[in-house]
N, C-alpha and C positions, 0 to 999 in steps of 0.2 A: 885824217879822215877815217871813219869807222869801216871795219871790214864788212863786206856784204855777203860773204859766203853763207850758204844755208846751214852749215854745221855750227856757226856762231850766232845764228839768228834765233831769237826766242820763238817758241811755238805758240800758235794762236788757234783758239777754238773757232769753229765756223761762225758762232754768234759774235765773237770778238771781231772777226773779219767783216761781218755784215755791219756791225755798228761802226767800225772804222770807215768803211765805205760811205755810210750815211753821214758821218761827221765830215768826211772830205767833200761831200756834196753840199755842205752848209746847213744841214738839219740841226736843230737845237735838241737838247735832251728831251724836252717835252714832245717835240714832233717825232723823234725816234721812238719814244715810249708808246705813243699812240699808234704809230705805224707797225710796231712789233708786239703790241699788246703787253707791254711791260711797264712797270712803274718808273717814274722819274728817278727815284732813288736807285733802282736797279741799273738804269742807264748811267747814272753818275758813278756807280761802283765800277761798271765796265770801263768807263772813261778813265778812271783813276788807275785801274789795272793796266790799261793800254799805255798810259803815260809812263808808268813804272817800267813796263817791258821795253819801251822805246827809249827810256832814260831821257825823257823830254820834260822841259819846264813849262811848256805851254802847248796848245793845240797846233799852232803853226809849226813848231819844232817836231811834234809827233808826225804830222802829215809829211813834212820834209823828209824825215827819216824813213817813213813808209814808202815814199816815192824812190828814195835812194836805194832802198833794199828791194825794190820792185815788188812790193807787197800790194800796192795799189798803182795802177797805171793810168796815165792821162794822155 
């Protein structure tokens, strides 16, 4: 199991956290882009950066790790 202490957790920008929240709510890249007035390519770039920061292979793994690390709460 990965450590969840804040000193070992990657840092996230407010925009990354907002996009992460919207992904966790089931929004597509297109929908997120429209909601935040950003291009789909920009959203895809944020998604890729988030996946790398969470060391996840897919969105489900990314969301699971975000919940484990208490970055998003349900």
